[in-house]
N, C-alpha and C positions, 0 to 999 in steps of 0.2 A: 196308288204307288206312283213315284218317280220316275222319270227317264230322261236319257240327258237330252235337253233341249233341242224342237225343231229350228230347222233354218228354211227359208225359201232357194229359190234360186238360183236369184242374185246374188244375195246373200253369199249362196255357199262356193260362189266364183272367188267373187270380189275378194271374200276375206279370205280365200286359201293363198298360203304363200305360192302356189303356182303364179293367180292371175291375177293381184291386189296390188299389181302395179299396171295395169293396161286401164284403156279411158272407157270410161261409159261408153262411147257406141264401139268397143273394141266386144265390151262384157256384152253387151245387145248381141252383134257379131254371132258371135260366140254361143249364146243362148241359142239363136237362131237357128245353132245346126244339133240341139237339142232335142230330147226329148225326156217327158219323164213313166217311168214304169211301176207298179203297185204288188210288191209282196206280200204274200199270207207267211203269218208266222212260220217257220222251219222248212217252206220253202227252198228250194234249190235253186240258186241263180244261175252258177255252172260250177262246173262240173272240171275237176283234173284231167289237161291232154282235152278238152275243149277247143273248139277254136277259138284266138282271142280276137276279137273285133269292137273291144274299145273301152275307154274309160266309162269309169260311174263316179257319183260322189253322193254320199248318202244325205238324205232329206232329212229324214227321219226315222226312228225307228235304228236296229245296231244288226251288223253281218258281220258272222265269224269266220274268217278264214282258216280254212282247216287241209289236213289229209290226213288219209288211214296208215300204220305202220305195216312194216310186212306180215304182224302175227294180227293185223285187221283191229288193233284200236286210233279212234281217233286222238290226232295232235291239233290242240288249237295254236298256231300259229300268231293271232292276232284278233283283236274285234274294234271292229274299225265303225264312229261312231261320226252324229249329225256334224256335217260339215269335213268330213275326211274322205279320203277319193281313195277308189281300190281299182285293181287292174289297169294299173297303167305298162308295169312289162311289155303285155300282150301287146299295149300302143302303142310302144314303143317299136317291139321286133316284129310285130302281126304272126308270132308263134303262138301255139298250144299255152293254156292254163296251165299257170305250174302249181294250182293246188283246186279247192274245192273251198264257194262262196255260199253260203246260205243263212238266210236271213234267221233270227233270230227272236224277231218280235216281226207285227206289222211294220212293213219299211216302203217307205217312198225313195225312189232312187231317177238319179237324173244321169244321163248317159248322152255320151257322145263318142260317137261311132270312129273307129281309126278315116274312113275313108274321109270323113269331113274334118276331121284334127290333125291329119295329118297337113293338108296343107294351109291351116293357121298354124302350126309349126313354121312350117316355111316362111311367113309371111312375118313370124314372131321369134327371133331366134335366141330370145330373151326367157323365152317358156321353155325350150329346151333345156335351155342350162339349169333352168331349175326343177327343172323333172328330174333331173339327175340326180339335184341334190334330195332331193321326197325320197329315188331308189337308193342312194345313200344309208339315209335314215333308215330304211326298211330293212338296210343291210345290217346298222349298226345295233339294230332292235331283235335281229335273230342273233348276232353276235352277244349282246346280253344274256337272251334265251339262252344260251350255251353254258355261256360261263356261269348262268342261277345256276344249271342241272348239274353242273361239274362240281361246285364249289360252294353252293349253300346248302343247307338243310331244309326239309319241310318249311319249319318255321319260317326262315328268311326268305323264300321263294315265294312263298304263299302271303308273308307281309306286303312285299312287294307287288305281285300281283293285282291285292287290293288297290294298294293306292294309285297304281297308273289304271284301274278300273275308275275309281273316284275323282281320277283326273276329271272323266268326260262329264261330269257332273258339277263343276265346281269353277264355272266359268262367271256367273256372280256369287263365290261364296259367301254364307252366312255363318262368322264365327260360332264356331258350337253348333252348329244346327246338324243334325244327324242327315248319311247320305245312303241314298235307297243301291243299290248295285242287285240288278233281279241277271241273277245267273244261279244256278242251278251248281251244287257241290257236285254231282260228275263232271260239267262243263269245266267248273274250276279247275277238279283234279286233273282234265285234261290238257288245261292252259298251263299247268306245271309239269307235270309228267307223273303226278300221283294219281293212287287209287283214291275213290269216294269216302272210302272208308276211311283212311288215313287225314282227309281235307276236313274230314266231321270231327276226326277227335281232336285236332289240334282247334278249330273253330269253338267245339262247345269249352275249352279248355278257355281260350278269349272270352267267351260269353260267359263263363262264369269269373272271369276279371273284368268283367262290364265294360269291355273293350269294342263289344258290336253284340247284336241281336239276331238269332240265326229265324228266320219265317219261310214259309212257303215259297218255296221256288225266288227267293230273294236272300239278302245279308244285307243288314241296315248297319251302316260305322255309326260308334256313338262316340268315339274317341281315335282321332286323327295322329294326332300329337302320339298314342299309346300305341298304333299300328305301326306306327314309324319307328319309335325304338324298339321294336318286335325283328324290324326287317336287319338288324342287324344280325350279325352270326352271334347264334347260340342253341343250346339243344331243342330239339323238336321232342314233340308228343308223339311215341313209338308204340 
């Protein structure tokens, strides 16, 4: 079973947009302020409204950022893959977490506490400027989600979600190679605001068209170009 490729501690920082301009000695100093924690699959990392103590980077595994709606339904806001960071809002303002974070798979996390990171930012103001860009990207992602929910039908939303998830597996793409996405149909439905049953019906239509293959606990994309074509507006299977 394929997963997004793991990264080591130095690669997670040195390769990230926030820190890639730093010198080796500065990366080393930042790593000295960090620690590594391991989480089991489905283990809660932090809960909405809990104290925000710092920033986290995923070294291996996948993390789900979500919250519960007023009727108790889970809404998935984002999926964080190896080499990506989360928790940056609480890092900046020191306030409570704005959503839940849960390990979707066994995870290794690099954690930098706010009390250690803020002095580093004061010494490297360019990191603060780049952190604002990360926050802007998060906001754009949220705006895109709202746009998709308002203006795209299930078919378009589901295709776009599959393509976004596939990007995490395509750092060294091999043309024509199938791409594994380890995500349940219920989680996929939560990601696009649709029921598991509706998602299953559309996935089966695409399986019949040989665009993908449905397996237990995962979806195997067979034809990325075909899924891309499905991301356009069009009638969904209802």
